[in-house]
N, C-alpha and C positions, 0 to 999 in steps of 0.2 A: 504494500500500500504506500502511495506517495501523497504527502500532505504539503500544500502551500500554506505556511503559517505566517501570519502578519502580527507583528508586535512592535511596540515603540521603545523597548529597551531590552538589552540582553547583556549579561556580564561579559567583559568588565565595563560595558557602557550602560550602567544602570545606576539609578539613584533611589531605588526603593524595592519593595517586595515583589513587584510585578516581574522584574527581570529575573529575580531569583526563582520565582515560580515557573517562568518560561524555560529556564535552563534545566530545572529539575524534571519538568514534564517531558521535555524533548529527550532527556537521557532515558526516562522510563519508556518512552515510545521507541527509542532506538533499541532497547532491550527486547522489545516485542517485534523487532524487524519492520518497524515503520520508518520509511525514509522521509525526513523533514527538510524542506527548503524554507528557511526563516528569513523574512524580509524586514530589514531595519530601515527606519526613515533617515537616520543619520548616524555616523560613527566617526570618531576622531582617530584615524589610523586604520590599520588593517584589521578587519573583523575576522576572527578565527575561532573555530571550535572543532574538536575532534569528532564529535558525534552528529553534527548537523551542518548542512550547507548554508552558510550565512551570506545573504545578498544585501548590500547597502543600496537602498532604493534611490539615493541621489547620484548613483554612479552606474548607469545601466547601458550596456551595449552587449549584444550577443554575437558570438563568433563560433559557428558550428555548435558543439555541445558544451562549450566552455565559456564561462562568464568573464568578460572584461569590463572595466569600469570607466565611465565617463562622468566627471563630477558636475553635478547640478545641485547647488547648496540648498539645504532645507534647515529650518530652525524648530522642528518639532521637539519640544522639551517635555519630558515626563512630569506629570503632576502640576503643570502650570495652568492657570486659568487664563481666559481671554483678556481679562483686565490686567493681569500681571504681564502678559505678553505685550500688550499695548504700551504699558509703562516701561518695560525693559527694552523692547526692540523698536516698535513703531514710533514711540515717543522720541527716541533718540534720532530717528530718521527725520522727523519733522523739525528738529532743532538745527539741521544743517542749513547753511546759507544758500541763497539762490532760489530762482523761481522754478528751475527744472526739477523734475521728479528725481528724488535721490536714488543713488545707486543701491542703497540699502533696500529701499522699497522695490526696486526692479528685481533684486535677487531674492528677497525673502517674503515679499507680500506684505500687505498692510495689517493683517490681523491673523490670529491663530487659526480661525476657520479657513482662511485662504490657504494657509500652510497645510492643513489637513487635506484639502482638495488637490493641492500640488502633489502631495504624497500619493493620493489616489490615482492621479494620472500616471505616475511612474509605475505603480503596481499594476495598473491596467496593461501597460506595455509588457511587463514581466509575465502576466497571466496569458498573454497571447503567444509567448515564446517557450514557457516552461511546460514540462509534462507533469501532471499531477491528477489525483483522483478527487480531491475535495479541498475546500478552503477552510482554514481554522483561524479566526481573527480574535485578538485579545483587546478588549476595552474600546471605548468610543472613538479614539483617534484613528483607529484602523477600519471602522465600519464602512465609511464611504468608499474606501479602497476595496474592501471585501465585496461590497455590492457591485461595483464596477467589474471586478474580476469574475464574479458569478455570472453577470450578464454577458461578458465577453467569452468566457470559457464554457458556459452551460453546466458547470460543475456545482454540486451542492455546497451550501454554506453552513458552517457551524460557528456561532459566535460565543465567546467565552467572556463572562462578566466577572471582574475581580472587585470592582467598586463602582457604584452608581454615582450620579451627580448629587443625589440626596446624601450619600455618605460623605462625599468630599466637602460639601458646602453647608452641612447642617440644616438642609431644607431650603436654603436660599439659592435655588437652582438658576443656572444660566440657561436661558430658553434655547439658545442655539445648540448647546451641548445636549440638553434634554431631547430636543428634536432629532439630533443625530442618533442618540442612543435608542430612542423609540423606533425610528425607521430601521435601524440595524436589527433590533429584536424581531420586528414584524417581517423583515425581509429574509431572515435566517430560516433554514430548514429545521434546525434544532438549536437550543441554547444550553450552554453549560454554566451553572452558577456555583460559586465556591462554597456556599452554605445554604441551609434552609432559610436562614434569615434573609439572605439576598434573594432567594427564590420568592419569598413572600413580598418583597419590595417590587419585584418585577410584575407580579400579579396585581398588587394594589395600585402602584403608581404608573405603570406602563400598559396596563390592560392586556397582558400576555396570558395565554391559557397555561395553567399549571402543567397540563399534559405535554406541553412543548419543552419544558425545562427539566434537565437532569442535574441533580446535585452531585458534584465531584469535589470532595474536600481535598485541600492541598496536603503536601507531605514535607519532608525535609531530606536534604542530601547529606550523606555521611562520607562520601568519597573525598571531599575537600576539607573535612573537619580537622582542625589542629587539636589533637586530643592530649595536649600537654597537661601537666599537673596544675591544680589551682594555684593562683598567684598569691603568695603569702603577704599579709599586711596587718598592721595593728588595728586600724579602725574598721568598723563594719561599713560595708559599701552597698548602697541600693542603686540600681541601674534603671534608667529609661533609655531605650535605644530604638530610634525610629525617626520618621519625618516629624519635624517640629511644626505641626500644623493643626488646625482646628479639629480635624477628624480624629487625631490621636490623643486628644485630651491632655496635652503636656502641662497645662496650668494646674490641673488637679494633682499632678505629681508634686508640684511645688507646694500647694496648699497642704497636702499630706505631710510633706517634708517638714513644714513649719511645725505641725503638731508633734511629729516624732522628735524633732530637735528640742522641743520644750521638755520632753521626758528624758531624752538621751542626747546631750549636746555633742557627743563624740562620733555620731553617725555621719558618714559622708554620702552625698547624693551626686551621681554622675548622670549628665544629660548628653547622650551621644547621638549626633545626627545634625541635620540642617533643615531649614524650611522657612516659610514666610513669618512664623512666629518667633524666630530665634532672638531677635532684638527685644521683643516684648518679654520673653522669658528671662533674659539677663536683667532687664529693668525690674521685672516682678520679683526676682530673687533679692535684689537690692532693697526694693520697697518692703519686702517681708522681713528684712534684716537677717537673711540667711546666706548672703552671697559668699561668705568665707567657707561655708559648708557645701556649696554646690559647684561642681566642676563641669564646664562645657567643653567637650572634646572636638566638636565639629564632626563632619561626615567621616565615617570609618569604612574601610574596604578590607577585603581579604582576611588575612590572619589576625588583623587588629580587632575584628569583630569578635572572633572566638576568645581572644585575650581579654576583651572587655567583659564578656560573659563569665569567664573563669575568675576574674578579679572580683566579681560581685557576689555578695552573700544572698541577694534576692534580686530578681528581675521583675519590674512592674510594667504592665501594659494597661494604662487607664483609658483606653480608647472610648470615645463617645459613640462612634459607629464604625466597627471593624468587620468588614464582610468575612474575612477569615483571620489572618494574622499568623504569619509563619515564625515571627520572632520568638514566641514562647517555646516552640519546638526547638529552635536553635539554642535557646538557653538551657532547656532540659537536656539536649544533646551534650552540652558542656557540663552537666552536673549541677546546674544552678536552679534552685527552687523558683517558682514563678507565681505571681499574683496577677490575675487578669480580670478585665472588665467582663461583666455578664453580657453586655451588648457586643459580643464578638462571635464570629463563626467558629473559632477554635474552641470556644466554651461548649460547643455541641459535641465535641469528640474527645476531649481530654478530661480525665478525672483526678489525677494526682497533682493537683495544684490548688491554690486558693482563688476564690472568685468573689467579686465585690461589684456593687453598683458604682459606676465611675464618679457619680456625684456625691457619694457617701464618704466624705473625708474622714469622719470619725472611725468608721469601720476599716477604711483603707489604712489609716495610721495605726490602728490597733493590731491589725494583722501583720503589718510591717514589723512592729515592735515585738510581737509574739514570735515571729520567725527568727528575728535577730537574738532574742533572749533565750529561747528554749532550744537547746541543741538537739533534743530528741525530735522535735517537730521539723527542724531544719534537715536533719539527716533522713527522716522518713520521706519528706518531699523530694529530696535529692535522689535517694535510692529508687523509690517507686517511679519517679519521673523518668529516670534513666531507662528503667525496664519498659515503661509505657512508650516512650518516644521511639524505641527500636521497632515498634509495630508500624510506624509511619514511613513506609517505603514509597518512592515515586512509581514503582511498578504497579501499585494498586490503582492510583488515579489514572495512569496510562491505560490500564486494562479497561477501566470504565469509559475513558474517552474513545477507545477503539470500539466498544459496544455502541456508543453514540454514532461513530463513523459508519459502522455497519448498518445502522438503522436508516441512514440517509442514502446509502449507496445502492 
């Protein structure tokens, strides 16, 4: 079976969990003898992976059965909103002097939606030249491209939803993005959702029949895990690792930290990641008077992620709306106990962890303190978590995806 897979990030060109999930899923599919051609909108440098054929969509030219690349720039950026795009890119273009249309606008388009459609045109060319049995598209940025590829090739379309616009914005949806998502869902032959929570949102907010949706929970990769010993330190360390944005609830982590430090001033809190709320978080830590106990590491990659987990005595994921959440599995893989939000897809499938309502600061701080204070609780969460996480192989999600593929072929 040959799959044309569309996604907007893939390690090492990723800034969040979507790329991690795409890498793990393609490895699982490869183990089941499924050939995947993965199309990226943009990559800095040569895109390479041993188990998947990576094509950078801004460099497309075909010669016989071998891909060569012709560069056509694109600024598709993971997790960026159209407002942030306009502020970061199009706004700069308007500041240039002269009445002529700026080179920046000529190259990159005036808004994020235009960039999405530029990517779609490139994928449309690829779909006319590549050999594949079906299309598998991840999240909204790829849906216009997937629909064009479906119309050009006549092949069935499976769309995979990792996070809806309602998750990313807390309900203040961007109408353009919502329309693209809805069109993608209704144009697809089948939909894969990463959790039952996400499936319910598709039914409620997008009018999708539940019979069209298959839930395939994510997993975690063990092949690249640095399984070194826990890093020794004197202070207790509590970790937040993820995008610092509204969806992830980072401010609740700080509010809980304030409560914990009132009881135990020697605890250290680490915020690892980057995002649009990063400056707010730094200012909020200072405002709460806990700045000296909170360390901001910035975005981490590769072995540094595992080192951060192993340094921590507890990993906290206080997400407001988390369709799945791979990071708790990564923490458990490193022998770190986890405390997760009940409003997360991962809470549907793991048991050996602590769970809390993201807004309940009292309960969150109490559970943090209990895990740090009682060694028996910490050890039980660690040992049982390690056993449980080893049941989360990417081979199982891949098998379920293949069942979906077979249903549309």
